[in-house]
N, C-alpha and C positions, 0 to 999 in steps of 0.2 A: 627444337630447344625449351628445355625448361622455362618456367619465367622465373627468372633470378631477375630478381629486387638490388642492382649492380651500387647503388648507395652504399647498403647494409655491408659490403666486405670493401668500401673505401677503404682506405686512408685514415679515417676520422676517429673510424670504430673502436672499440676497446678489446683489445685482446681478444677477451669472455665473449665479446659479442662475434665476431671476426667469422671465431671458427664452430662456432652456433650454427649462424645461417651455414656454415659449409658446409657442416654435416648436416645442415638440413635438404642441401642442393644435393648432394653423395647419397641422401638416404631412396632417393628415388631412381638411381640409377639400378637397374637390374637385367643383367645379360643374360639372365636363364629363363625367366619367366615374363615374357611381351604383353606390353595391356591389348586387351579390343580394342582400343581406337588405334593405338599401332598396327595392329594385323590389319585389320580394315583401312589404312593410309599406308602400306606398304609395298613394296613394288620391288622389282630385280635389281632394282639400282641401289635402293632405301633399303632394304633390313627391314627389321622389325624393330631395329635398334638405335635406328640411325639418328632421331631427336636424342637421347645419347649421349652420342659420338657430339655432335655441335654440342650440346653444354659442357663437356669437358673439354671442348680444342678451347672455344670461349675460354674456357674454368682457365688452361694451361692458359695461355695465352695473354690474359687480362690480368689478371691474380696470381697466380702463382709462379710464373715466370716474375713477374715484378720484385725488387728488391725492396718493395716496404714489406710483400707476402713471406720474405725469403728470412728477415731481420725482424717479425712473429717469430714469438715460442714455440706457437704451434704447430708453424708448419712443416716441420717432419712428419707429423701425426696426420695433416692433412692428405701429402703423397703414399703414407702408407697405408688410410684408406679407400683409395684413386688404387694401388695396387691392388690393395684383397677384392675391390670389385671384380678382377678375372677372374669368367667359373673357371670350376675345378674337374676335369675328365667326366667324376660319377656326377657332381651333380645334374650334366648338358644331357648323359646317361638316363638315367631316373627321370630328367623333365621329359626323354622320348619316353616313357614306359619300361625301365627297365625295372626289373624291383635293385634294390642296396644291396639285399643277399647277393642278387645272381652278379651284381658288379664286383663288390667284394669275392668273389669265389674267382675271377678273372687270372690268369697268372699277368705280367706285362707282356707278354705278346699278346696275348687274348684281346687282356685291354684296348691296345695299340689297333690292334686288327677292330674289332667293334667298334671304337670313335671312324676311321674311315671306312668303312660298308657302312655304317648307316651314315653318312654323309654331312657329322655332328665338324669336323673337321675342316669339309667346305664349302660350310656354314662360319665359322669361325675364323675362314682367310677371308670370304668375301666379303663379311660382314663385319671385321673389323669388330668379333668379341673378344677382345682382348686389351690392358690401358697400360702396358710398361713403358708404350713411348710416348704417350703422354708424361709420366714421370720423371724421365729422362730426358725432358724437354725442358719440366721446368730446374733441370740440375744444371742447366746449359750459363744460364747466368754466372758472375766468376767470382760475383757473393757470396753464394752458398759455401761455394770451400774454406770460409770464415767460419761459421754454424760449428760449433764442439761437436756436434749429432751428424756430420755430413760422412761422414764413412762408416757408424751409424747404421744410416737411413741409406744411403748408395748400399748396401749389401745386402740390405731389407731388400729391398725392391731389383735386386738382381735372383740373390733368392728365391724371390715370389717368381717372379715371374719364369726362370731354371724350371718349375715345377706344374708352374700353370699351364691353361689350354696352346694358348700362345705362343711357349717358346718359341725364342729363337723369330720369330716376328719383327720386333722390335728392335732387330742386332746394326740394323744402317742406323737408327737411333743409340747405342751404345757406344757405340763406332767411330761417334760425330764426336757424345761428348767423352772419351778417352784422347780422342788426340786433342782438347780443350787444353790449354797450355794450364787454366789453373786445377786442371786433373792432374795431370803429367804431372807439373810441379805440387804439388799435396804427399804432404809427407809420407801419408798412409798408400800411397800410389803402389808404389811393391806390395801390400797385403792384399789393394784389392786386384790388381792382377792375378795372384800366386789363389786368389778366390774364382777367378772369372778362368781362370787355365784346366779347374778341375770341374768346369762346367761344359765349358766350350772353344778346343784351340783352333777349333774355326777362325771364330774372333779373332786370335792374336797371328795367325797365320794372312792375316789380312789385315792386319796394321803396319 
């Protein structure tokens, strides 16, 4: 796990200091290029990004899911930064040596085929190279529904999740969130459902 100074993102610090420290933590997280230390210390169970995942898990459970953090103005910006950490398929293909021009020339079928045949998707699933679940978990505190940017932030996460490399892998967390009273009773719930249905009807077959 990253060396986090929890007192610097505690309840007593200013909003500006809090967000600055959150940024410093997230800037160290990269799901595309592992550090030399991560490569050296990895094994089949841990993968290259184990420490990043532990950091995000702790940051989510201890800070971003708390009522105190949710009431900070910059909370939504922090959540957006976390979903934006999920790499794109293009980034991962380029990281294994495929040129950007070659990636750009692939049609949708060829692109998906390249991701699977290269083993990239196996790595994404096995080693959790996606971040949407951490975002959805942060929305599970009912306090979040009181934010004026609740709908905009949730839809941003859903949109990025649907387009990211781990699309669908966080559906369990999303379904759990959508069944919670503070989401079901929100004034924009039908809007959120409509947006989701345009991405994946399977989610609502399970609800």
